[in-house]
C-alpha positions in Angstrom: 59.4 36.2 138.4 57.3 32.6 137.6 54.7 31.2 139.9 54.1 27.6 139.6 50.5 26.2 141.0 51.6 25.3 144.8 48.9 23.9 147.4 45.0 23.5 147.2 44.0 25.4 144.1 40.4 27.6 144.7 39.2 24.3 142.6 40.6 21.3 145.0 38.9 23.1 147.9 35.4 21.0 148.8 32.4 24.6 147.9 29.7 24.3 150.2 27.0 23.1 147.1 25.3 19.9 146.6 25.9 19.0 143.0 26.5 21.9 141.0 27.7 25.5 141.3 26.8 27.3 138.3 24.0 26.8 136.0 20.1 25.9 136.5 19.5 24.1 139.7 21.9 25.0 141.8 22.4 23.9 145.4 24.8 26.2 146.9 26.5 29.3 146.9 30.1 28.2 145.3 31.5 29.4 148.1 35.0 26.8 149.5 34.4 25.3 152.9 38.1 26.0 153.6 40.9 27.9 152.3 42.5 27.0 149.3 46.5 27.9 149.4 46.6 28.1 146.2 45.7 30.5 143.2 45.9 26.8 140.6 47.3 29.2 138.1 51.0 29.1 136.2 51.6 32.8 136.2 54.9 34.6 134.7 55.9 38.2 135.8 57.5 40.7 134.6 59.0 44.2 135.9 61.1 47.6 135.5 62.4 49.4 139.0 63.9 53.2 138.9 65.5 54.3 141.8 66.9 58.3 142.0 68.9 59.3 144.9 68.4 62.5 146.3 70.5 63.4 149.4 69.0 62.1 152.2 65.8 60.7 150.4 65.5 58.3 147.7 62.6 58.4 145.0 61.5 55.2 143.6 59.2 53.3 141.6 58.0 49.7 139.7 55.8 49.0 136.9 54.8 45.0 137.1 52.9 42.4 134.5 51.3 39.4 136.0 49.9 37.3 132.8 48.5 34.1 134.2 48.1 31.6 132.2 45.3 29.9 131.1 44.1 26.5 132.4 42.0 23.8 130.3 39.6 21.1 131.5 38.9 22.6 134.8 36.9 20.8 137.4 35.6 22.1 140.5 35.1 20.0 144.1 31.6 20.1 145.9 30.1 18.1 148.3 30.0 14.4 148.3 33.4 14.1 146.3 31.1 15.5 142.9 32.8 16.4 139.8 31.9 19.3 138.5 33.2 20.4 134.4 34.3 24.2 134.3 36.1 24.3 131.2 38.5 26.6 130.2 39.6 28.9 133.2 41.6 32.5 132.2 42.4 34.8 135.5 43.1 38.3 134.1 46.0 40.0 133.7 47.6 42.3 136.7 49.4 46.1 135.9 50.9 47.2 139.0 53.2 50.4 140.3 54.3 51.9 142.5 56.6 55.0 144.1 57.1 57.1 146.7 60.6 58.3 148.7 62.4 57.4 151.5 63.6 59.5 153.4 67.3 58.7 155.9 67.2 60.1 159.6 70.0 58.5 160.1 72.8 56.2 159.9 69.9 53.4 161.4 66.6 54.9 161.0 64.4 56.0 157.8 61.1 57.0 157.1 58.8 55.4 153.3 55.8 57.6 152.0 54.6 55.8 148.8 51.3 55.0 146.9 50.8 50.8 145.1 47.6 50.3 142.7 47.4 46.9 141.1 44.8 46.6 138.4 43.4 43.1 138.1 41.2 42.2 134.9 38.2 40.2 134.6 38.0 36.2 134.6 37.5 34.1 131.8 35.7 30.6 131.3 35.6 29.1 127.8 36.7 32.0 126.0 33.8 35.2 127.8 34.2 37.2 130.3 32.6 34.6 133.8 29.4 36.9 134.7 30.3 38.9 137.9 33.3 39.5 137.4 34.8 42.8 136.8 38.1 44.6 136.1 39.6 45.6 139.7 41.2 48.5 140.9 43.1 47.5 143.7 45.0 51.4 145.5 46.8 51.3 149.1 49.1 54.9 150.3 52.1 53.2 152.9 53.7 55.2 155.3 56.8 53.5 156.5 59.4 53.1 159.1 62.9 51.1 159.3 65.0 51.1 161.9 68.3 49.0 161.5 69.3 47.1 164.1 72.7 45.9 163.4 74.6 44.7 160.0 72.1 41.9 159.5 68.8 42.8 160.3 66.7 45.0 160.0 62.7 46.0 161.4 60.6 47.3 159.0 57.1 48.6 159.9 54.0 49.7 158.0 50.9 51.1 157.3 48.7 51.0 154.6 45.8 53.1 153.9 43.2 51.6 151.0 41.9 54.2 148.7 40.0 52.2 146.3 37.0 50.2 146.9 38.3 46.3 147.4 41.3 47.6 148.9 41.3 47.2 152.5 40.7 50.2 155.0 43.9 49.6 156.2 47.0 46.9 156.9 50.0 46.3 159.3 53.1 44.4 158.0 56.0 44.6 160.2 59.6 42.3 158.3 62.8 41.4 159.9 65.4 41.1 156.4 67.8 39.0 157.3 71.5 39.7 155.8 74.0 36.6 155.1 
């Protein structure tokens, strides 16, 4: 899977700094005044998935690696339309895995139980680790339910419980996949 630079990246969004956000004479926190809609980096991800049917259950797992490509001559936009040079930035890679089980209740309904984990590497600036940048662990325990509405549509609901410090405590996902 390839991800391009789309939307407004974090370096195009104005921060709360007056003239600079790093180094001496800092004039703000560096927080954005509006939300970016993209990451600002090209990425390439490979993954390997396995399925093991054992009626009425299906066991599954996935292992993935996402590489973010570094960017040179990056500048951050601060107030008063001033650009602060950041140099070369390289976000950390992401190693992920998940595993679980889907259990068919009947020909239309199923339950799923799984675990999803991602390890995000440290950000580098000009070849050095960014101060305050840490390796982040994101782990979520997932419980889901899916119901096939008809031949072309299903409704899936999943509740996630964060099991690591940096993961949201609770998440709710509702999906309606369509087949053509």
